[in-house]
C-alpha positions in Angstrom: -44.1 54.1 32.9 -40.8 56.1 34.4 -39.8 59.7 33.5 -36.2 60.2 34.9 -34.5 63.9 34.8 -31.1 64.9 34.9 -29.4 61.2 34.7 -25.9 60.5 34.6 -24.9 61.8 31.0 -22.5 59.1 30.6 -25.0 56.1 31.5 -27.3 57.2 29.5 -25.2 57.6 26.3 -23.5 54.0 27.0 -25.5 51.5 25.0 -23.5 48.7 27.3 -24.6 50.1 30.3 -28.7 50.4 28.7 -28.2 46.7 27.8 -27.1 45.5 31.4 -30.1 47.7 32.4 -32.8 46.0 30.4 -31.1 42.3 31.4 -31.4 43.4 35.1 -35.1 44.9 34.8 -35.9 41.6 32.9 -34.1 39.5 35.8 -35.9 41.4 38.8 -39.5 41.4 37.2 -38.9 37.7 36.6 -39.8 38.0 33.3 -38.3 36.2 29.7 -36.8 37.9 27.0 -38.6 37.2 23.6 -35.7 37.9 20.6 -33.3 40.2 21.0 -33.0 43.8 22.3 -33.4 46.3 19.6 -31.5 49.6 19.9 -31.7 52.1 17.7 -29.4 55.6 17.8 -31.6 58.3 17.1 -29.7 61.5 15.4 -32.0 63.3 13.4 -33.9 66.7 13.5 -33.8 68.3 16.4 -30.5 67.9 18.5 -32.2 68.1 21.9 -34.0 65.0 21.1 -30.8 62.7 20.3 -30.4 59.4 22.0 -30.9 55.8 21.8 -34.4 53.8 21.8 -34.6 50.4 22.9 -37.2 47.9 22.9 -37.3 44.4 24.5 -40.1 42.3 23.8 -40.9 39.8 26.6 -43.0 36.8 27.0 -45.8 39.1 28.6 -45.7 42.4 26.6 -42.5 44.9 26.4 -40.4 47.0 27.8 -39.5 50.4 25.8 -37.0 53.1 26.4 -35.3 56.5 25.3 -32.4 57.6 26.8 -31.6 61.4 25.7 -27.9 62.1 25.2 -27.9 65.9 26.0 -30.3 66.5 28.8 -29.4 63.0 30.9 -33.2 62.2 30.9 -35.0 58.8 30.2 -38.5 57.6 29.7 -39.0 53.4 30.2 -42.0 52.2 30.0 -42.6 48.3 31.1 -45.9 47.2 29.5 -46.6 43.8 31.6 -49.5 41.2 31.9 -47.5 39.7 34.7 -47.2 41.8 37.8 -44.2 43.1 39.1 -42.1 45.3 42.1 -42.1 48.8 41.1 -40.0 49.4 44.1 -37.3 47.2 42.8 -37.7 48.4 39.1 -36.9 51.8 41.0 -34.2 50.4 42.3 -32.7 49.1 39.3 -32.9 52.6 37.6 -31.3 54.4 40.5 -28.4 51.9 39.8 -28.1 52.3 36.6 -29.2 56.1 35.3 -28.8 57.9 38.6 -31.5 60.4 37.9 -32.1 63.8 39.9 -35.9 63.6 39.9 -38.1 60.3 39.0 -42.0 60.5 38.1 -43.9 57.6 38.1 -47.0 56.5 36.6 -48.2 52.9 37.4 -51.5 51.6 35.8 -53.8 48.6 36.6 -55.5 47.4 33.5 -58.5 45.2 34.4 -58.2 42.0 32.2 -61.5 41.3 32.4 -62.9 43.9 30.0 
């Protein structure tokens, strides 16, 4: 899970940039897409929450995110049973969104439960 604050606002609003980001993320993590990327522009209720939400199913689970228009914040979750390099993921997030601050939460699940 990656929480980013104060990203470049034009980059978090740009659907094409978000698509390129997801494609780069899938490639970097050596994952395989399952179906098309789903993007919804959410503009209901509180204007501070307006933005684009994305879901990309992958063969090992999913990548989701929400990109906030007004604040420039971004919330990205990569749920995968396949291991991936978190440092490479961070580089991709920086390349596409240029956040001022980033909080990372990495959880390893015990598959033997």
